[in-house]
Structure formats: C-alpha cells, structure tokens
VOZA-608487 format. One record per residue: x, y, z of N, C-alpha, C in turn; residue number from 1. Coordinates in pm, whole numbers. Example, Ala and Ser with C-alpha at 12.3 -4.5 7.8 and 13.67 -1.06 7.14 Angstrom:
BEGIN
      nu      nv      nw     cau     cav     caw      cu      cv      cw  seq
    1319    -569     780    1230    -450     780    1320    -330     780    1
    1285    -225     708    1367    -106     714    1290       3     787    2
REM end
This chain:
BEGIN
      nu      nv      nw     cau     cav     caw      cu      cv      cw  seq
    1180    1299    1912    1063    1350    1982    1084    1338    2132    1
    1029    1432    2210    1039    1421    2354     919    1344    2407    2
     906    1332    2539     800    1252    2597     663    1310    2567    3
     654    1441    2544     526    1503    2513     489    1496    2368    4
     575    1437    2283     541    1421    2143     606    1522    2052    5
     632    1641    2100     691    1744    2014     837    1712    1985    6
     889    1776    1879    1027    1749    1840    1123    1795    1949    7
    1238    1729    1957    1335    1760    2062    1384    1903    2049    8
    1404    1949    1925    1450    2085    1900    1351    2157    1811    9
    1306    2275    1853    1217    2353    1770    1287    2401    1644   10
    1211    2419    1537    1265    2459    1408    1206    2592    1364   11
    1285    2667    1288    1245    2800    1242    1225    2798    1092   12
    1113    2854    1048    1083    2872     906    1065    3021     883   13
    1161    3083     817    1162    3229     802    1066    3273     694   14
     976    3363     731     873    3411     638     932    3509     538   15
     947    3465     414    1015    3545     314     930    3661     261   16
     801    3662     290     721    3779     251     757    3900     337   17
     826    3876     448     866    3985     538    1011    4028     518   18
    1083    3961     428    1222    3997     401    1228    4129     324   19
    1347    4186     317    1371    4310     244    1391    4277      96   20
    1291    4301      14    1299    4262    -126    1410    4336    -201   21
    1449    4453    -152    1556    4529    -217    1694    4476    -181   22
    1700    4396     -76    1828    4337     -33    1807    4189      -2   23
    1735    4121     -91    1691    3985     -64    1807    3888     -49   24
    1907    3898    -136    2019    3805    -130    2090    3814       6   25
    2105    3934      57    2169    3951     188    2087    3890     299   26
    1955    3908     295    1869    3848     397    1875    3696     391   27
    1875    3641     270    1881    3495     255    2012    3442     312   28
    2123    3508     281    2252    3463     335    2252    3467     487   29
    2198    3576     543    2196    3590     688    2109    3482     752   30
    1995    3452     692    1907    3349     746    1973    3211     740   31
    2030    3179     625    2092    3048     610    2215    3033     699   32
    2296    3138     707    2414    3134     792    2377    3122     940   33
    2259    3173     975    2213    3168    1114    2148    3036    1150   34
    2128    2950    1050    2082    2816    1078    1933    2792    1078   35
    1854    2882    1018    1711    2852    1010    1693    2723     931   36
    1590    2648     965    1569    2519     899    1500    2532     763   37
    1411    2631     749    1334    2647     626    1319    2794     589   38
    1293    2818     462    1250    2949     415    1104    2935     374   39
    1018    3010     441     874    2997     425     825    3088     313   40
     756    3028     216     708    3101      99     556    3107     105   41
     501    3226     129     356    3245     132     307    3277      -8   42
     228    3186     -65     173    3204    -198      25    3236    -185   43
     -16    3355    -229    -155    3400    -215    -209    3441    -351   44
    -334    3399    -378    -389    3418    -511    -491    3529    -523   45
    -522    3601    -414    -621    3707    -420    -764    3656    -418   46
    -783    3525    -408    -916    3464    -402    -936    3390    -271   47
    -849    3293    -244    -860    3220    -118    -831    3313      -1   48
    -737    3405     -20    -709    3511      78    -705    3643       3   49
    -733    3755      71    -743    3884       2    -608    3952     -17   50
    -514    3883     -79    -382    3941    -102    -316    3862    -213   51
    -215    3921    -277    -134    3854    -377      11    3854    -329   52
      78    3737    -331     220    3734    -296     292    3622    -370   53
     417    3634    -388     522    3534    -412     486    3420    -507   54
     536    3430    -629     511    3328    -729     631    3239    -756   55
     620    3153    -858     728    3059    -890     861    3124    -921   56
     862    3239    -990     988    3305   -1022    1059    3351    -895   57
     982    3397    -798    1040    3437    -670    1107    3318    -602   58
    1039    3203    -604    1094    3083    -540    1224    3042    -610   59
    1226    3048    -743    1350    3012    -814    1463    3106    -776   60
    1433    3234    -762    1536    3331    -724    1587    3302    -584   61
    1496    3272    -492    1537    3240    -355    1622    3113    -353   62
    1580    3012    -426    1657    2887    -429    1800    2910    -480   63
    1815    3001    -574    1947    3023    -633    2046    3078    -531   64
    1995    3139    -423    2082    3199    -323    2078    3124    -190   65
    1988    3026    -177    1964    2962     -47    2034    2828     -34   66
    2063    2793      90    2116    2661     122    2019    2583     211   67
    1897    2633     222    1794    2570     305    1674    2531     219   68
    1599    2430     260    1480    2392     183    1369    2495     195   69
    1274    2484     103    1159    2574     100    1043    2513     179   70
     965    2600     239     843    2565     310     732    2641     238   71
     673    2578     138     584    2646      45     440    2634      93   72
     379    2747     125     244    2752     182     150    2806      75   73
      70    2716      16     -19    2752     -94    -154    2797     -39   74
    -170    2928     -24    -298    2986      16    -374    3024    -111   75
    -416    2920    -183    -476    2936    -315    -593    2840    -329   76
    -686    2875    -416    -793    2785    -451    -742    2679    -548   77
    -790    2556    -533    -751    2443    -618    -598    2434    -628   78
    -531    2409    -517    -385    2414    -513    -315    2314    -603   79
    -381    2205    -638    -316    2106    -724    -269    2166    -856   80
    -335    2273    -900    -298    2337   -1027    -159    2400   -1022   81
    -110    2430    -902      12    2510    -888     133    2432    -838   82
     113    2310    -798     223    2235    -735     344    2226    -828   83
     323    2183    -950     436    2164   -1043     510    2295   -1070   84
     438    2406   -1073     501    2535   -1105     605    2575   -1001   85
     589    2530    -876     683    2566    -771     797    2466    -757   86
     795    2362    -838     906    2266    -847     952    2216    -710   87
     861    2158    -631     901    2105    -500    1005    1995    -517   88
    1086    1981    -414    1192    1879    -419    1209    1818    -281   89
    1282    1706    -271    1303    1644    -140    1361    1745     -40   90
    1308    1741      81    1348    1834     186    1252    1949     204   91
    1176    1982      98    1077    2089     107     954    2042     183   92
     876    2138     230     740    2115     280     646    2190     187   93
     534    2128     150     432    2197      72     300    2183     145   94
     242    2297     184     117    2299     259       2    2346     171   95
    -111    2277     182    -234    2319     116    -344    2328     221   96
    -440    2415     195    -551    2431     290    -660    2329     259   97
    -708    2263     363    -805    2156     345    -929    2204     272   98
    -980    2322     309   -1106    2368     250   -1089    2425     110   99
    -965    2436      63    -940    2489     -71    -932    2380    -176  100
    -946    2255    -135    -920    2144    -226   -1030    2039    -215  101
   -1099    2014    -324   -1207    1915    -325   -1152    1773    -329  102
   -1026    1756    -363    -965    1622    -375    -834    1620    -297  103
    -845    1633    -167    -728    1655     -83    -631    1537     -88  104
    -681    1414     -82    -591    1298     -87    -508    1300    -216  105
    -571    1330    -327    -500    1331    -455    -391    1437    -455  106
    -422    1553    -402    -324    1661    -399    -206    1626    -309  107
    -233    1566    -194    -125    1526    -104     -37    1420    -170  108
     -98    1332    -246     -21    1232    -320      69    1296    -424  109
      19    1400    -492      99    1473    -591     222    1533    -525  110
     202    1591    -407     315    1651    -334     417    1544    -297  111
     368    1433    -245     457    1326    -202     540    1272    -319  112
     482    1267    -437     553    1215    -554     671    1304    -594  113
     670    1430    -555     783    1518    -584     900    1496    -489  114
     876    1422    -380     977    1403    -277     963    1499    -160  115
     877    1599    -175     853    1695     -67     761    1634      38  116
     756    1696     155     667    1652     262     531    1718     247  117
     422    1639     234     290    1699     225     244    1750     361  118
     173    1864     358     121    1923     481     -17    1980     453  119
     -99    1984     556    -230    2047     547    -236    2163     645  120
    -287    2276     596    -301    2395     678    -447    2413     719  121
    -465    2459     844    -599    2487     895    -607    2632     940  122
    -712    2702     897    -738    2836     947    -787    2828    1091  123
    -784    2940    1165    -815    2934    1308    -951    2877    1344  124
   -1053    2899    1261   -1187    2853    1295   -1220    2716    1238  125
   -1125    2653    1169   -1152    2524    1107   -1128    2412    1207  126
   -1224    2321    1223   -1212    2215    1325   -1092    2124    1301  127
   -1029    2081    1408    -915    1991    1396    -957    1856    1338  128
   -1083    1814    1361   -1125    1684    1310   -1124    1679    1158  129
   -1114    1795    1092   -1101    1798     946    -985    1712     899  130
    -883    1700     984    -760    1630     947    -762    1480     974  131
    -860    1431    1046    -852    1296    1097    -830    1191     989  132
    -892    1209     873    -882    1107     769    -760    1123     680  133
    -677    1226     704    -555    1242     624    -429    1244     710  134
    -442    1216     839    -325    1222     926    -214    1129     879  135
    -251    1014     824    -149     922     776     -87     961     643  136
    -140    1067     581     -91    1111     450      -2    1235     457  137
      18    1288     576      94    1412     590     206    1396     691  138
     305    1484     679     414    1486     775     410    1607     866  139
     330    1707     825     321    1833     898     177    1882     894  140
     130    1938    1004       6    2014    1004      42    2158    1037  141
      -7    2250     954      21    2393     972    -101    2459    1034  142
     -89    2500    1159    -197    2568    1228    -178    2719    1216  143
    -274    2784    1151    -271    2929    1144    -317    2986    1279  144
    -237    3074    1334    -274    3138    1460    -321    3281    1439  145
    -333    3320    1311    -403    3440    1267    -484    3399    1145  146
    -578    3483    1104    -647    3457     979    -553    3494     865  147
    -532    3403     770    -425    3423     671    -452    3536     574  148
    -342    3592     523    -351    3694     420    -257    3811     441  149
    -226    3844     567    -144    3962     594     -52    3936     713  150
      67    3993     708     160    3984     820     125    4086     927  151
     176    4062    1048     164    4160    1155      34    4158    1233  152
     -45    4052    1221    -171    4045    1292    -152    3992    1434  153
    -252    4016    1518    -252    3967    1655    -296    3821    1656  154
    -234    3740    1741    -272    3600    1754    -417    3588    1800  155
    -494    3499    1736    -635    3485    1768    -653    3419    1904  156
    -764    3448    1967    -795    3389    2097    -809    3238    2085  157
    -755    3167    2181    -768    3023    2184    -663    2948    2105  158
    -569    3019    2044    -470    2953    1958    -382    2855    2036  159
    -342    2891    2155    -253    2803    2232    -323    2674    2273  160
    -447    2685    2314    -522    2565    2352    -543    2476    2229  161
    -560    2538    2113    -578    2463    1989    -451    2386    1952  162
    -335    2449    1972    -208    2379    1948    -197    2258    2039  163
    -233    2276    2166    -225    2166    2262    -319    2052    2223  164
    -439    2085    2175    -532    1980    2132    -479    1908    2010  165
    -417    1983    1918    -360    1920    1800    -245    1829    1838  166
    -167    1868    1938     -57    1785    1985    -109    1651    2038  167
    -216    1658    2115    -273    1536    2171    -329    1447    2060  168
    -398    1507    1964    -453    1430    1853    -342    1365    1771  169
    -237    1440    1743    -126    1386    1666     -59    1270    1739  170
     -36    1288    1867      33    1184    1944     -50    1057    1955  171
    -182    1072    1957    -270     956    1966    -284     885    1831  172
    -294     963    1723    -329     907    1593    -212     893    1496  173
    -113     979    1508      -2     978    1410     125    1029    1476  174
     186     950    1567     310     993    1632     416    1028    1528  175
     486    1135    1553     586    1182    1457     539    1297    1373  176
     408    1324    1370     355    1439    1296     408    1568    1358  177
     460    1656    1274     511    1785    1321     402    1890    1313  178
     398    1977    1414     302    2086    1418     375    2216    1389  179
     332    2281    1284     388    2411    1245     287    2519    1282  180
     336    2634    1327     249    2745    1365     289    2869    1287  181
     189    2947    1249     212    3063    1163     117    3175    1204  182
     176    3285    1253      96    3402    1289     137    3460    1422  183
     196    3581    1419     237    3653    1540     330    3569    1627  184
     433    3510    1564     530    3429    1637     637    3522    1695  185
     595    3600    1793     688    3683    1870     760    3595    1970  186
     861    3648    2038     933    3566    2135     842    3515    2247  187
     760    3600    2310     672    3547    2416     573    3445    2362  188
     515    3472    2245     420    3377    2188     488    3247    2149  189
     610    3257    2095     682    3136    2054     707    3045    2173  190
     745    3103    2287     767    3021    2407     639    2946    2446  191
     527    3019    2443     400    2957    2481     356    2853    2379  192
     378    2881    2251     345    2785    2145     427    2658    2159  193
     554    2675    2192     642    2559    2211     595    2475    2328  194
     559    2541    2436     509    2468    2554     381    2393    2522  195
     301    2448    2430     175    2383    2392     196    2265    2299  196
     314    2256    2237     343    2140    2154     384    2168    2011  197
     409    2294    1974     449    2327    1838     594    2287    1812  198
     624    2256    1685     757    2211    1644     827    2308    1549  199
     752    2364    1454     809    2452    1351     742    2588    1364  200
     823    2695    1361     773    2829    1389     798    2920    1270  201
     690    2966    1208     700    3059    1095     715    3199    1153  202
     831    3258    1135     861    3387    1197     890    3491    1089  203
     834    3609    1107     855    3716    1010     860    3850    1078  204
     755    3931    1059     756    4067    1111     753    4072    1263  205
     706    3967    1328     701    3967    1475     824    3907    1539  206
     904    3831    1461    1012    3758    1524    1150    3771    1464  207
    1161    3789    1330    1294    3788    1268    1333    3919    1201  208
    1238    3987    1141    1271    4103    1060    1227    4232    1129  209
    1264    4247    1255    1218    4361    1333    1328    4463    1362  210
    1448    4416    1395    1551    4509    1438    1668    4525    1344  211
    1666    4459    1229    1774    4473    1133    1889    4377    1151  212
    1895    4307    1263    2002    4211    1288    1942    4072    1286  213
    1942    4008    1170    1877    3879    1153    1944    3773    1239  214
    2076    3771    1244    2146    3669    1322    2106    3676    1469  215
    2099    3796    1523    2060    3811    1664    1915    3768    1684  216
    1827    3802    1589    1686    3765    1600    1669    3614    1595  217
    1742    3548    1506    1735    3402    1497    1782    3340    1627  218
    1892    3391    1683    1944    3336    1808    1844    3352    1922  219
    1777    3466    1927    1678    3489    2033    1559    3397    2018  220
    1512    3378    1894    1399    3287    1873    1441    3143    1902  221
    1562    3108    1864    1612    2973    1891    1611    2945    2041  222
    1652    3040    2119    1653    3023    2265    1510    3008    2317  223
    1416    3083    2257    1277    3079    2304    1209    2945    2276  224
    1246    2881    2166    1177    2758    2129    1255    2632    2167  225
    1377    2653    2216    1457    2546    2270    1458    2419    2190  226
REM end
C-alpha cells in the first residue's frame, strides 16, 4: 500500500461479458498473456438487475482456458444460493450486493470458507455506511460507478468523490481493504479513479475490448492506473 492507502500497483479485472463469445479462448489467452490480474464474471439473474448473463458453465469454460483467478460478481437476489455452483477457489474474489442479502455476514462467511476473498458491492446510490459493520469481514469493496445491468453506460455523477470517501473510510477502519470500481472504466476515467483511491479496475467495452488489440489495450490501461 502507498501512503494514501491504495495499493502500490493498480490491478485489472477484465469484464468477460464484453469478450468475443465466438472467439472466447483467444480473448482469454490474450488477456492472461497480457498480465491482467483477474477475469471478471458478471452474473445477472433478471431480477436484481434487468438482464441475464454468465452462469456456472461459462465460468467452468473460462477456467479451463485461463491462468488467472476469477472475480465473480453476483448481481442476484439471495446470492448465498449460488455460491457453491460457481465453485470459488483460493485466489478468486466473490462479490455480493449488500441489499440483495438478508444475512450478509453468513454469506460472506460462506465465501471465505471456499478460500476466495469475500467482497461487498454497492450500487451508486447506496450509502457507504452500509458497509461499516462488515468491513472486517471483507477484503474488497466493489463500488459500482454505473447502475448495474448493462455495459457501456456513462459514469454516474459524484462517482469519483464517492471513491475518495470510501478510501478514507477504509483507511480509517480497515487498512488493507481494496477498492474495486466497475462502470465506464475508460482511460481518462481510470486515471481519475486511481487518483481517488481505487485499486482494482473492471474494464470491458470502455477500456479493453474496443480496438481489437487486447494486449495494447491492457498496456494502455496499465499505464493509466500505474
């Protein structure tokens, strides 16, 4: 960690919902060879968010070709029902939304028992104080900088100030907590998010899968988040 609390080196979590499904193995190889830290799996149930994406079979297929851990983002109601199906393992991150779970401590404990890192995700309008009583139970907080459900959205107003407030709260209450950001992680936004205190950057249609050259896109984002 640096003096401001954020990690010394920013990390990239590639959003696999934005990969080319017809050439998935090639995209996975390019991402892993380029050194991304995680492969981000957006799981949506059509209830918690108005979209359906990426199930357990998809994750197994990605794992079979990947050399990087999974960053599994459960945008689902009652997420505890689905944890075992995605077979989390040490090195993975598993994020659940605070408002989607009536028994958040229990669910975080379930994730921890798999060896994965438990994380809590917050939508843009959800107060940061929601996390205060679980800060000691998580290793990552995932701040949505768009309303979840679809790729390619514009970053919501106030997102950068919110990251900075989360950084201060984490440093005061749980030093070592990593802040992950998800939503419109373009190069200019990534630089500003990093300056505000973000550590892990979920990049997809705005940052990695835009020009067809994944290696070049990863290198450019890596430079932006330093």
